[in-house]
C-alpha positions in Angstrom: -11.0 27.9 -11.1 -8.3 28.7 -8.6 -6.7 25.7 -6.9 -7.3 25.0 -3.2 -4.1 25.8 -1.3 -4.8 22.8 1.0 -4.2 20.6 -2.1 -1.1 22.5 -3.0 0.2 21.7 0.5 -1.0 18.1 0.3 1.0 17.5 -2.9 4.1 19.3 -1.6 4.4 17.1 1.4 4.2 13.8 -0.5 7.1 11.5 -1.6 9.2 12.4 -4.6 7.6 9.6 -6.7 4.0 10.8 -5.9 4.2 14.5 -6.6 4.4 14.3 -10.4 1.5 11.8 -10.5 -0.7 13.9 -8.3 0.2 17.1 -10.2 -0.5 15.4 -13.5 -3.9 14.0 -12.4 -4.9 17.4 -11.0 -4.1 19.1 -14.3 -6.0 16.5 -16.3 -9.1 16.9 -14.1 -9.1 20.6 -14.4 -8.6 20.5 -18.1 -11.9 18.6 -18.4 -14.1 21.5 -17.3 -13.8 24.9 -15.9 -16.7 23.9 -13.5 -14.6 21.5 -11.6 -13.7 22.7 -8.1 -11.4 21.3 -5.4 -12.0 20.3 -1.9 -10.4 18.2 0.9 -12.6 15.5 2.3 -11.5 12.7 4.6 -8.0 14.2 4.5 -7.5 13.7 0.8 -7.9 15.9 -2.4 -11.4 15.7 -4.0 -12.7 17.2 -7.2 -16.3 18.2 -7.4 -18.5 19.1 -10.3 -21.7 21.1 -9.8 -21.2 20.5 -6.0 -21.1 16.8 -6.4 -18.2 14.5 -5.8 -16.5 13.7 -9.1 -13.2 12.0 -8.2 -10.5 11.9 -5.7 -6.8 11.1 -5.3 -4.6 10.1 -2.4 -1.0 9.4 -1.8 0.4 6.5 0.3 3.9 5.4 1.2 4.6 3.6 -2.0 1.7 4.3 -4.3 -1.0 6.9 -5.4 -4.7 6.0 -5.7 -7.1 7.7 -8.0 -10.8 7.0 -8.5 -14.2 8.2 -9.6 -17.0 8.7 -7.1 -19.7 7.3 -9.4 -19.8 3.5 -9.4 -20.7 3.5 -13.2 -17.3 5.1 -14.1 -14.3 2.9 -14.2 -11.6 2.0 -16.7 -11.8 -1.2 -18.8 -9.1 -2.7 -16.6 -10.4 -1.6 -13.2 -8.3 -2.8 -10.3 -9.4 -3.8 -6.8 -5.9 -3.9 -5.4 -6.0 -0.4 -4.0 -8.4 2.4 -3.3 -9.9 3.8 -6.5 -10.2 2.0 -9.8 -6.7 2.3 -11.1 -4.8 0.1 -8.7 -1.5 1.0 -7.2 -0.1 3.9 -9.2 3.7 4.0 -8.6 4.7 6.1 -11.6 3.1 8.1 -14.4 3.5 5.0 -16.7 1.0 3.2 -14.5 -1.7 5.5 -15.6 -3.9 4.9 -18.6 -3.6 7.3 -21.5 -4.6 10.9 -20.8 -7.4 10.5 -23.4 -8.8 7.5 -21.5 -8.9 9.5 -18.2 -10.4 12.5 -20.0 -13.2 10.3 -21.5 -13.9 8.9 -18.0 -14.1 12.4 -16.6 -16.6 13.3 -19.4 -18.7 10.3 -18.6 -18.7 11.1 -14.8 -19.7 14.7 -15.5 -22.5 13.6 -17.9 -23.9 11.3 -15.2 -23.9 14.2 -12.7 -25.6 16.4 -15.3 -28.2 13.7 -15.9 -28.9 13.5 -12.2 -27.7 9.9 -12.0 -26.8 9.1 -8.4 -23.7 7.1 -7.5 -23.3 4.1 -5.4 -26.8 2.8 -6.0 -27.6 -0.8 -5.1 -25.5 -3.2 -3.1 -21.8 -3.0 -3.7 -19.8 -6.1 -4.3 -17.6 -6.9 -1.3 -13.9 -6.4 -1.8 -11.6 -9.4 -1.1 -10.0 -9.0 2.4 -6.3 -8.2 2.5 -4.1 -10.8 4.1 -3.6 -10.3 7.9 0.2 -10.3 8.5 1.0 -13.2 11.0 2.8 -10.8 13.4 -0.2 -8.5 13.4 -2.6 -11.3 14.1 -0.4 -12.5 17.0 -0.3 -9.0 18.5 -4.1 -8.5 18.2 -4.7 -11.9 19.8 -2.3 -11.0 22.7 -4.4 -8.0 23.6 -8.0 -9.0 24.6 -9.4 -5.5 24.3 -7.9 -5.1 20.8 -9.1 -8.6 19.8 -12.7 -7.9 20.9 -12.9 -4.6 19.0 -11.1 -6.0 15.9 -13.8 -8.7 15.7 -16.4 -6.0 15.4 -14.6 -3.7 13.0 -16.1 -3.2 9.5 -14.3 -4.7 6.5 -13.2 -1.2 5.6 -11.5 -0.6 8.9 -9.7 -3.9 8.9 -8.6 -3.3 5.3 -7.2 0.1 6.2 -5.0 -1.5 9.0 -4.0 -4.5 6.9 -2.9 -2.2 4.0 -0.9 0.0 6.4 0.9 -3.0 8.0 1.4 -4.8 4.7 2.9 -1.7 3.0 5.7 -1.4 5.5 9.1 -1.6 3.7 11.1 -2.9 6.7 10.5 -5.3 9.6 11.3 -2.5 12.0 8.7 -0.2 10.4 6.1 -3.0 10.4 6.8 -3.7 14.1 6.3 -0.1 15.0 3.1 0.1 13.0 1.8 -3.1 14.6 2.4 -1.7 18.1 0.6 1.5 17.2 -2.2 -0.3 15.5 -2.9 -2.6 18.4 -3.0 0.5 20.7 -5.4 2.3 18.5 -7.6 -0.8 18.0 -7.8 -1.4 21.7 -9.1 2.2 22.0 -11.7 1.5 19.3 -10.0 3.7 16.7 -9.9 3.1 13.0 -6.6 3.5 11.2 -7.7 7.0 10.0 -9.4 8.0 13.2 -7.7 11.5 13.1 -9.8 12.3 10.0 -13.1 10.8 11.2 -15.9 13.2 12.3 -16.3 13.3 16.0 
C-alpha cells in the first residue's frame, strides 16, 4: 500500500526528536498487514484496516502520542498521561518492544475481522489536568471566556490545559494563555481549525 503524501508531509514538519518515532511507528503498522491504509483525520495520521480505524499517532511540542482506536486494545502498562495508551513518547526507547506493538496490532485487526465494535459502553473519565494558575486568572478576568470555559467538555478543557502546561518557557506560556483566552471567548476549542464546521 502506497503511503499517503499528507502523512509524509506531516512527519517532515515535526521536531527532530519526533520524526524517527513517527517513521518507526508507521513502518511497524504497515509491516503488520498489507491491508492497512493511511488517512488523515482530525489533522493527524490515522491507519485503517478494512476501512475501520485501527490506530493513530500525533506529534506535540515535546512528545509523540500513539494509540489504538479499539478500547479493548492496550499495552499492559497503559498510560493515561497523554493521548493514546502509550503515554508521552519522547524517544524510541519510550516505546515497548516492536513485538509487543505488533501483537497489539494483530489483536486490533482480529477484533475488526470479528466485527467487534470499539468504544462500547461508558468510558471511564480521565483525570483532569491541572489548570495553570496564570491561565485560571486570565480566564476569570474575561467574563465571556469564563462563561464558555464553564460549559466546555472535559476534552476541550484538557486540550487547552495540555497546551498551556507543555510550554517550555514563561514567555511561550504567556503567549499561549493570551491566545487561549481569545479563542475561548469566541467559543473555540483548542483544535478549532480541525473541527468540522
